[in-house]
N, C-alpha and C positions, 0 to 999 in steps of 0.2 A: 467419536471422531471429534475434535473441531480442529478452525484453524486458530494457529497459535495465538492470534492479537486477542479472542475473545475470551479467554481464562487469566487467572491470576496469574502472575509473571512468577509468584513466589512458590505455586503449586506445582512448576513443568522443572523435568531433569534441562531444562534451556541453562538455569542458576543452581541448581542444586542437582546433584548425583543420588542423592541417597534418599531413596523410598520416596519419590515424589510422587503426585496424583497422575501425571500428564508427562508422554514421555514423546519425544522426536520419532515421527512415524512418516515415512515415504511414501506416496502417493502417486506417483509417474506424475502427470503433467505435460505442458508441452515440450517441443523439440525443445532441447539446450543440451550442449555439451560442457565435461570437465566438472562442471559444480552449480547446485542451482538446484530449483523446484524444489526447496525446502519450507513446506506451509503450515504442514497439519501433527497434530498431536493424535495421540490416541492414549485412552484410560489404561493405564498400569499399574496402579497402585498394588502394592503386595503382586508383586509377578504378575500380575494382568489376574489377578484370582477373580474377578466379575467377571470378566470374558470366558475364561476358562470354564466357570461353571455351565457359562451359556453354550460353550463350544462341546458337542458330544464326538467330536473327531480329535481336539485338542488341537496344540497350536505347533506348524509345523516349522521347521528350522530356529526353533529359539534357542539351540545353542551357540549360533551364529552371531546373535544379536549382540553381543561385546565385542565385537570382532571389525575393525578396518576392511572395507570392500568396497566392492563398485555396484551399483544400481543400474537400471534400465527402463524404461515404460514395456511394459506389456504391448500396448498399442503404439502403432509407429507409425509415420507418416510418408514413409519410403526411407529415412536417413537414418540410420541406425546411432544412437548418441548415448553415452556410458558416462556417467556422473560419482563423484565422491560418494561413499557411504560412510562417515566414519562411525566409532565404537558407539555402542550404548544404543544406536539409531535402528526402530524396528521397520520392519517390511512385509510387505505379504506377496501374492502370486499377482498383482494387479501391477506391480513394481516390484518384481523379483531383485534378488540380490548374489553377486557369485564374490567369492573365495579363492585366491590364489591357495593352488597346490603345491607347486615347484618353489625353487627358492627366485622368485621375480615377486617386486613389490608392485603393489597396489597400483601405485601411477603408471608403472610401467605398464600392467595389465590395460590401464582406461588408456593410453597412448595409443594401443595396439586397436584396443577396440575401437576407437575415433579416426583409426586411419580409413586413407579410400580402399586398403587390402579387406579390412571389415564390412564397409560399406558395401563394395561388390559382391561379396560371397553372402551377406546377408538377403540381398536381393534374388538368388539362388535357392539358398537354404528355404526362405519361407517368404514366396513372392506375396502373403496376403498381408493384413494390417496387423496382424499378432506375431510377435517374436519371444516364443516359447523359451523355458530353462533348457529343455531336449537341444531346441535349435542352436543354443550358445554352446553347449557340449559337442556339437558336431564340427564346431570350427576349429582351425590346425591350429593345433598347440604352437603358443608363443615361442617364435623364433628370430633372435638376435643374438648379435656379438658384440653388438656395442650398447651395453643397457647403461651405462654412467650418460652417454650422451642421450639417451633417450630419458632416465630418469631427471638430467637438468631441464630438459625442455619441457616434459610431465611439470614439473614444480611451477613454473614459471608461467604456462600455462593455467595448474590449478589456481595460482595466487591471483591472474589476470579476472578470471571467471569468478573467484570469490570477491574479488575487491569490488566488481560491477556489480553482483549480488545485494554484497552488504549496502551498495548505496543508496539504498530503496528502504523506506521505514516499514516495508513490508516482510524487512527479513529483521529475525531477532539480534541481529549483530550490528545492525545500523547504530550507527553513532551521534553523525550530525550530516545536514545538508552539504554535499558538496559544493553548491554555491557558496557555503558561509566557511570552508575551509581556508584556511591562511594563505597557502599556495595560490589560491585563485583569487580572493575576496580583492574588490576594488573599490573605492566608494560608488562608484556607477553599477548599476547591476547588466548594464549593456557590455561594458567591458569586464566584465567579471563572467558573463557569457561566452565571452569570445576568448578568454586563457581558457576556462572550463573546454568549452567545445573542440579548441585545439586540442585537448589532453587528450579529449575522448577518440578524435580520430588517429591519435598515435596511439591509442591503446588498440585500437581497430586491427590498425596495420601493424603491429605490434604481436599480436595473435594470428594474426591471417599468416606473416612469416614464419612463425613459429609452427603451425598447422602445415604447412605447405612444409617446411623442414622435416616438420614429422613424418609426414606421407613420403616423404624422399628414402629417407632411411629404410623405412618398411619395405615401398616396392622394390629398392635395391634388396636387401636383403632375400624378400624370396622371388628375385629375377624377375619382375614384373614390367621393366621399362620400356617394352614393345604395346604394353596392353592398357598403362595406365599414367597419366600425367597427376604430380603434386599438388595441380591446381585449386586452390580453394576457392569459389563466390563468397563476394561480402555477405550474399543474403543467409550462410551457411557460418558464419563469424558471429557464436550465439552471446552476443553481449546486449543487454537492454540499451546500453549508452548507443548501440548501433542502428540507426535510423532503417538501413538495409535489412536486417536483422527483425527490427522492430516492427514494420509496416510493409515489409516485403516490398522486393524489387521491380515492382510494376508502375510508380512514382514516378514523377521526375527526381532530379534532387533539389532543385525548389521546395517542390511540396514534398519530399520529405523531412527538410530541412527546416520548414513551417513546420510541420508536426511534431519534432522535436523541441522546437522553440517554445512551443506553444503548452506541451505535457511538463517540460521542466519549470515551465513557471507556474503550470498547477502545482506542481509537488512543491514549489517553494510555499505557495499559498496554505496547502495542506499542512506543511510542515508548522506555519504560522499558527495554525489551527490548533494543532497539538500543544504549541506554547502556550497557548491560552489557556487549555485545561489543564497543562501541567504534566502533559505525558512527556513531553521533550523540553528542552530549555538551551538555547544554543551556547548557555555557559557552563555547562557540563556534559557529555556525553552520553549517551544510550539514553531508555526509556528511565525515567524520572519515575512519576505517579502510574506505575502500570499492574496494581495490586486490589482488589476488592475493598471501597470503603474508605481508601487514601484521603485526604483532604489537604486544605491549603498551609496547615503545619506543618504536614509530614514535608510537603515541597520545599517551606523554610527550614527546614533542620536537614534535608539532604543536599539543598544549592544555598548555603549561608552568604548572604547580602546581595540576592540577587536584584538586577537591576530590572528585570521586567517577571511581574510573579502572575500566576495563573487566575484565571477568574474566581472569586472569593466564591461564591455559592453554586459554583458547576451550571449556570445557565447564561448561555449568550444570546442575545435578540438579534435575529436578522430581519431590520424591517425597512420600507421604501424612504427611510430618513434616520439622521441620528437622534433619536428621541432618547438613550441611556448614554450614562457613560461608559458602559462596557459594550456599546454598540460594536458590530465586529467590524466595520471599516474602518473606525476609529482605532480600534486597538492594531490591527493590520498596518495602520498607517506610523502608528506607534513601534510596532515591530522593525518593521523598516527604518525608523530615525535610528532605534539602537544597533539595528545590525550594519546597515549602511553608511547611516549618518545621517542629522537632521538637513544640512545642504544639499544634499541632493536629490531627497525626497518627490520634491517634485518632477524632475528626471526621470526617477523609479518608476513613480506611477506613471508616467508616459508611458513608459519601455510596458510595463507588465500590460497595460489597457491596451497596447499595438499587439500584443500578445494574442490576446484573449478576444478581441474581436477587429475587423476592418473598420467597423462603422465612425464617421470622425464624429464620437461624443465626447464629452468632458471625462477624463482618466475616472475619476472616482463615480460617476453614475455607470461605465463600464465596469467597474469593478462590485459595487454593489449591487449591480444586474446578474453578475457572474453568482454572487453569494447567492442571489434571491432565488435562480434558475437552474443553476448549472451545478453550484459546489455541492451539493447532494447526490445528484447521480452520478459523478465522477466519485465520489469517495463511495457509493456504491458499488462503483464498479472496480474500484482498487482495492475494495477489501471483500472481494467476490460475493457478493450479497449476505456479508457480516458484515454491517456498518460496526464502527466503535462509537460512534457520536451520532445520535438519535437525532433526526429532525421532527421535533412537535411542532406541527404547524396546521391551520384552523382549513385549509383548502390546498387541494393537489395543486393548486396553481402556485401558491406560494406568492399572493403579493399581498396579503393582510398581515397575519400572525405569523411569527416564526422563529423556533428558538433551539438553538442545539444544547445536548444536553453529553456529557462524556457518558457510558455506560459504566466505569469502573468507578466513578464517583459518586454516581447516582444512590442516593438514599429514598427510606419513606415519606421524608417532609418535602422531596423536590419539587412535588406536584403541586402543592400548596404554596411552595414558597414562587413559584412560575405564576400559579395564578394572584397573588395577590400583588406581590410587586413588579407584575411587567403587565399580562394580561387585563386586568380589572385598572390596571394604571393606565394603560395605552386606550382602555373603551373611555376611561376618563377624559384622557386629551381630546380624544377626537369628538366627545361630546361638547366639550369647550369648544372646538372650533365651529361644530356643527349651531349652537348657540349663535356665537358671531356671524355664520351665513345668513342666520334665518332673520337677524335683527338689519342685516346689509340689504334682504331682500324686502323687509319692510318698509325700508328706510328709504331704500332708493328702487322702488316698485318699475322706474320706466327701465333703467340699466340694470335688470336682475337675472339677463340668461345667463351671464357667466354663473355667477353663484348659485343657481338654480340649479345647473346641468351639476355641479360640484359638489351641489347639496345633495343630489340623488345617489351622487356615485359615495358617496360617505355614508347614506343610508343603508346602503347596499355593505358598507364596509363593515359596519357597527350591530350589523343584523349578524351577520357573519359572525363577530365575536359573541354575541349572546349566545348564538348555539354551542358554538364550540364551547363556551365557558359551562353549560349545564354539563355538557360529557366534561371535562376538566374537572370540575367541582365534585361531580360522581365518582370519579378515579381519586382524586388526591383524597375524598373522605376512609378511601378504602386502606390508606395507607401501604401501598402495595410494594412487596420486596421481591426483590429479584435474588438469583442464586448465579455467578458468573460458571458456575461448574455445570449449568443447565443448557447453557450455548445461546446464541444472538436468538434463533430461531424461535424458541421458547421463550425467550424472557421479552422477546420485542413483542410477540401475539399480546401479552399483557397489556399492551396498551394501544390495541386494536383501536380503530380511528381517531386517536389523536397523534397518531406518526405518518411518517409519508410511508408510500407504498415500496417494498421492494420488489 
């Protein structure tokens, strides 16, 4: 089993239906209704031959894999939630699936299961955290005379939920960042965010209205007007763009809005890094370089005439200053100029810095500190401890040498390039500065306190780089190769000591 981002996209049934290596697999997940929690793949080459060879009891429910159905998480948090299971998706007992046996559509069944009727019944049928297939079978049969209305509402709810799910890069149907879509895009990030936030509010309120209408229909059909109300709180409107669901309803509106703004800016930065590596391009929708071993030439073929090209050597330094032309802050500024315009760069940097930190510091310093201290932690969290951009760092505090590498573009020469073109060159730059400080101390012995203090710090940095170089050279000489099919856990371990801890 793998998160879908770990492997080559061309080896999955996301892109091909013909005997792929990895197939979409439902594995439960957080409380979410209608659509989503689509994150995993399972090894299913040759109809799951390898798995079947290891399973003495065989695979259950295989005949239903090719059917459209509905699914739910075996472990619930108290509120039952059903989601669409498209055809050809696999599932198991942790995330069971159901299929209509009557002349009722899957969408109508999902509407029924997400109604307040079923929410009340599930708490009676099984008050524990688990909700099994037998519990579902004990529910009253679907009974409604206005199926066309239910179908229309269900289609709208599924479309809204899918649109929300696909707005984030952890979805394989992600096309581009919402902030960059033409219907919201303004020259300034501030104006763009205001328009996008307004759209998200409308989406959330429309979903709330539709869910309440859905509840009303079923409550009336079952004659439970005196027992239940159709109301649905905002915290149960399961859209990622809805802060009441995303962060819980225990915070003030001001706190929720601040969290949503910060995360939206972080998603912009993450997408920009994806563009720096060629995984994405704001000039073409969807993943671009998402297969093992792809290079700059592949990007140019897929996005001819692109104005923003990915990093040529697949190594992006993150240092305390702009020592290289492909410095991550420099490239981020270039990204902003091309997407929002050079004229508003200063204003947009201010907006980003304000969302990332409340400290009264220069915007570029705030952004650089974010890359140095927090970007990788956020990336690891976003990708559920299976990062696709790997941080090579000389220390866990990340204050001296750091470089990002996109694992899909990694090859056995990457470490040698990193060592020669970046680490040793950076050490040489610091060494030159050390010579200048030593000269200053010798020539101005009476006023050398500041220089001596700076020299002591610089010596520590150089010593750290020397130690890191020993390990980097050792690993580079091994010409380590990776296989994306092995997953992040196996591949990442090959670079232990060189990369940030997960």
